[in-house]
C-alpha positions in Angstrom: 88.9 144.4 -37.5 89.8 147.7 -35.9 92.3 150.0 -37.6 94.7 149.5 -34.6 94.7 145.7 -35.1 95.2 146.2 -38.9 98.2 148.5 -38.3 99.7 146.0 -35.7 99.3 143.1 -38.2 101.1 144.9 -41.0 103.8 146.2 -38.6 104.5 142.6 -37.4 104.5 141.3 -41.0 107.0 143.9 -42.1 109.2 143.1 -39.1 109.2 139.4 -40.0 110.0 140.1 -43.6 112.8 142.5 -42.6 114.3 139.9 -40.3 114.3 137.4 -43.1 116.1 139.8 -45.4 118.6 140.6 -42.7 119.3 136.9 -42.3 119.8 136.5 -46.0 122.1 139.5 -46.2 124.2 138.6 -43.2 125.3 135.1 -44.2 129.0 135.5 -45.0 131.9 133.1 -45.4 135.4 134.6 -44.8 138.7 132.8 -45.4 140.9 132.7 -42.2 143.9 130.4 -42.9 145.4 127.9 -45.2 147.8 125.0 -44.4 149.4 122.4 -46.6 153.0 122.1 -47.8 155.4 119.4 -49.0 158.3 121.4 -47.5 156.9 121.4 -44.0 156.2 117.9 -42.7 153.7 119.0 -40.1 151.5 120.5 -42.8 152.0 117.5 -45.2 148.5 116.1 -45.7 147.2 113.3 -48.0 143.5 112.5 -47.6 141.8 114.4 -44.8 138.6 113.0 -43.2 137.8 114.9 -40.0 138.9 118.1 -38.1 137.7 118.3 -34.5 138.4 120.8 -31.7 138.6 120.2 -27.9 137.5 122.7 -25.3 140.9 124.3 -25.2 140.8 125.0 -28.9 143.4 122.3 -29.9 142.7 121.1 -33.4 142.8 117.3 -34.2 143.1 116.3 -37.9 142.4 112.7 -39.1 144.4 111.9 -42.2 143.1 108.6 -43.6 145.7 108.7 -46.4 148.5 108.2 -43.8 146.4 106.4 -41.2 147.4 109.1 -38.7 146.1 111.8 -36.5 147.8 115.2 -35.8 147.2 117.5 -32.8 147.7 121.3 -33.4 147.4 124.0 -30.8 145.0 127.0 -31.5 147.9 128.7 -33.3 148.0 125.6 -35.6 151.5 124.6 -34.4 152.0 120.8 -34.4 152.0 119.3 -30.9 152.0 115.6 -31.7 151.3 113.0 -34.4 150.1 109.4 -33.7 149.0 106.3 -35.5 150.1 104.4 -38.6 149.0 101.5 -40.7 149.1 98.2 -38.8 147.3 95.8 -36.5 149.0 96.7 -33.2 147.8 98.8 -30.3 147.1 102.4 -31.6 147.5 101.4 -35.2 144.9 101.6 -37.9 143.6 99.4 -40.6 141.0 101.7 -42.2 140.3 104.8 -40.1 136.9 106.1 -41.1 135.6 108.7 -38.7 136.6 110.7 -35.6 135.0 112.5 -32.7 136.1 114.0 -29.4 134.4 113.9 -26.0 134.2 116.7 -23.4 137.3 115.5 -21.6 139.3 115.8 -24.8 139.7 112.0 -25.5 139.7 111.1 -29.2 137.6 108.3 -30.6 138.3 106.9 -34.1 136.1 104.3 -35.7 138.2 101.9 -37.8 136.0 100.2 -40.4 138.7 97.6 -41.1 139.0 96.5 -37.5 135.3 97.2 -36.9 136.2 98.7 -33.5 136.9 102.1 -32.0 140.4 103.3 -31.0 140.6 105.7 -28.1 143.4 108.2 -27.5 143.8 110.7 -24.6 144.2 114.4 -25.3 147.9 114.1 -25.8 147.3 111.3 -28.4 148.6 108.5 -26.2 146.7 105.3 -27.0 144.3 104.3 -24.2 142.2 101.4 -25.3 140.3 99.6 -28.1 136.5 99.4 -27.8 135.1 96.2 -29.3 131.5 96.7 -30.3 128.8 94.2 -29.2 127.2 94.5 -32.7 130.3 94.9 -35.0 128.6 95.8 -38.3 130.2 97.9 -41.0 129.7 101.5 -40.0 131.1 104.7 -41.5 130.6 107.5 -39.0 131.0 107.9 -35.2 129.3 110.6 -33.0 129.4 111.0 -29.3 126.2 112.0 -27.4 125.8 114.3 -24.4 125.7 111.1 -22.3 129.0 110.0 -23.9 127.3 107.1 -25.6 128.6 106.2 -29.1 126.4 106.5 -32.2 127.6 104.6 -35.2 126.0 105.2 -38.6 125.6 102.7 -41.5 123.9 102.7 -44.9 120.7 100.7 -44.3 119.9 98.4 -47.2 117.5 95.7 -45.9 113.9 96.1 -44.9 113.7 96.7 -41.2 117.3 98.1 -40.9 118.0 101.4 -39.3 120.7 104.0 -40.1 121.9 104.7 -36.5 123.2 102.3 -33.8 123.8 103.5 -30.2 126.4 101.8 -27.9 127.6 102.5 -24.4 131.0 104.0 -23.9 132.3 100.5 -23.4 130.7 99.1 -26.6 127.5 97.5 -25.3 124.7 97.7 -27.8 121.8 99.9 -26.6 119.4 100.5 -29.6 119.0 101.4 -33.2 116.8 104.1 -34.7 115.7 105.8 -37.9 114.9 103.6 -40.9 113.5 106.0 -43.5 114.7 104.8 -46.9 115.0 107.0 -50.0 111.6 106.8 -51.8 113.1 105.2 -54.9 115.5 102.8 -53.2 114.8 99.1 -53.7 113.3 97.2 -50.8 115.5 94.1 -50.2 114.9 91.2 -47.8 118.4 89.7 -48.0 121.8 90.8 -49.3 121.7 88.1 -52.0 119.2 90.4 -53.8 121.9 93.2 -54.1 123.2 91.8 -57.3 119.8 92.6 -58.9 120.1 96.2 -57.8 123.8 96.9 -58.1 123.2 99.8 -60.4 121.1 101.4 -57.7 123.5 101.1 -54.9 123.7 104.9 -54.5 120.1 105.0 -53.4 121.1 103.2 -50.1 123.8 105.8 -49.2 123.3 108.8 -46.9 124.9 111.9 -45.3 124.5 112.9 -41.7 126.1 114.9 -38.9 125.5 115.8 -35.3 124.9 119.3 -34.0 127.3 121.0 -31.6 124.9 120.4 -28.7 125.0 116.7 -29.5 121.3 116.2 -29.2 120.2 116.2 -32.8 121.3 114.7 -36.1 120.7 116.1 -39.5 120.3 113.4 -42.2 119.7 113.3 -45.9 120.0 110.7 -48.6 123.0 110.9 -50.9 120.7 110.7 -54.0 118.2 113.4 -53.3 114.5 112.9 -53.6 112.4 115.6 -55.4 112.1 117.8 -53.4 115.2 117.0 -51.3 114.3 116.0 -47.8 116.4 116.9 -44.7 115.5 115.0 -41.5 116.3 116.5 -38.1 116.4 113.6 -35.7 116.1 113.9 -31.9 118.7 111.4 -30.5 116.9 110.6 -27.3 113.5 109.9 -28.7 114.3 109.0 -32.3 111.5 111.3 -33.5 112.2 113.7 -36.4 110.9 116.5 -38.4 111.3 116.9 -42.2 112.5 120.0 -44.2 112.0 120.1 -47.9 114.0 121.9 -50.7 113.5 121.9 -54.4 116.9 121.7 -56.1 116.9 123.8 -59.2 116.8 121.8 -62.5 116.8 118.4 -60.7 114.5 115.6 -61.7 114.7 112.6 -59.4 112.7 110.3 -61.7 114.8 111.1 -64.7 118.0 110.4 -62.8 116.5 107.1 -61.5 115.9 106.0 -65.1 119.5 106.8 -66.0 120.9 104.9 -63.0 118.8 101.8 -63.7 120.5 101.6 -67.1 124.0 102.3 -65.6 124.3 105.4 -67.8 126.6 107.4 -65.4 127.8 109.5 -68.3 124.7 111.5 -67.7 125.3 111.9 -64.0 126.9 115.3 -64.5 123.4 116.6 -64.9 122.5 115.5 -61.4 123.9 116.4 -57.9 124.7 114.0 -55.1 124.5 115.2 -51.5 128.1 115.0 -50.4 127.6 116.1 -46.8 125.4 117.9 -44.3 126.3 120.0 -41.2 124.6 121.9 -38.4 126.0 125.1 -36.8 125.8 126.0 -33.1 122.5 127.9 -33.9 121.2 124.8 -35.7 121.5 126.4 -39.1 121.8 123.7 -41.7 124.5 123.5 -44.4 124.2 121.0 -47.3 127.0 120.3 -49.8 126.2 118.9 -53.2 128.8 117.2 -55.4 128.5 117.6 -59.2 130.8 115.5 -61.5 131.4 117.1 -64.9 132.8 115.1 -67.8 135.0 117.5 -69.8 137.6 116.6 -72.4 137.4 112.9 -71.4 138.3 113.7 -67.8 136.0 114.0 -64.8 136.0 117.3 -62.9 134.3 117.6 -59.5 132.8 120.8 -58.0 131.0 121.3 -54.7 128.0 123.5 -54.2 126.8 124.8 -50.8 123.3 125.7 -49.7 122.5 127.3 -46.3 119.2 127.0 -44.5 117.7 128.5 -41.3 116.7 126.1 -38.5 113.1 126.1 -39.8 114.2 125.2 -43.4 114.2 128.7 -45.0 116.8 128.9 -47.8 119.3 131.7 -46.9 122.0 131.1 -49.5 121.9 128.9 -52.6 124.4 127.4 -55.0 127.7 128.7 -53.5 130.7 127.2 -55.2 133.0 126.0 -52.4 135.8 123.7 -51.4 135.1 120.2 -50.0 133.9 120.7 -46.4 135.2 118.3 -43.7 133.7 119.7 -40.6 132.2 122.8 -38.9 133.1 123.5 -35.3 131.1 125.1 -32.4 132.5 128.5 -33.3 131.3 128.2 -36.9 134.7 127.7 -38.3 134.5 125.6 -41.6 137.4 123.2 -42.3 137.8 122.3 -45.9 140.1 120.1 -48.1 141.4 121.4 -51.4 143.8 119.9 -54.0 146.2 122.6 -55.3 148.8 121.4 -57.9 149.0 118.0 -56.3 149.2 119.3 -52.7 146.4 118.6 -50.2 145.6 121.8 -48.3 143.5 122.4 -45.2 141.6 125.7 -45.5 139.7 127.3 -42.6 136.8 129.7 -43.2 134.7 131.6 -40.7 130.9 131.4 -41.2 129.1 134.6 -40.2 125.4 134.2 -39.6 
């Protein structure tokens, strides 16, 4: 190899290493705002589930504690509130998840009704979508084609995690059936009683990217190493990223859970949620329950990865993340002396 080629090789290598170091150094999270007050009704929250933005920057907040949805403008001034507990039009039984389409219409999946309630951008109730395959789902996403993707926790052999419907509720397809490696393989739900202590191994976390063409998925109980699946919505194909959680032993945790010994679970993290930024950076949030003075305390840990799986930031103590918008604003929920607060951070990558 000539001296010129050798010099070029080391120059490019140094450039790549320097770029990685810049990425690592430039990941910053800055607090922007905080809302939550018993004195101001518009900022009285109970149990927040989702925070979504429309194209005009209006903020929609789903509060499952009050079975209601609030619309704020981009200055976070309340514009309207809708919804309540009930069985009538525009009323909720068990609101579970929310998304917004490009026109600003709001879609809320109700796991109690097993249907989708649709509101216009001013939170006027428009219609109820009855699903052709009304199973028990827990998340709703809208695709670029305005189809509906509902997610479930697959338990039986042959089941998938994602079910796609048309905008009117017609069943189109299901995809992605990769189980956690240690999860039991059941042929029928009657077998569940034999594996009740291992129910956590069927649960999962997932989220759609801002472009609405890819889903990030991981199991709630991590494998060892933890696996993150990046799923192409149109084709159902996926690639896998792997990450070794420090101090975590999946087999050891499996033995504890088989015995129902959850007192030891403070040693082991659960994946609480996963998100993708507009640049397809990946953010995972781990939940750790700590038993202290006979009371359980919960803390959340954030890890940030590049689109190709390179670890950029690890083990950041953080609030419970609800959503991340296309401008990389992070919306979090925090309990402060009995008051539920919505806190907004800016992610700088």
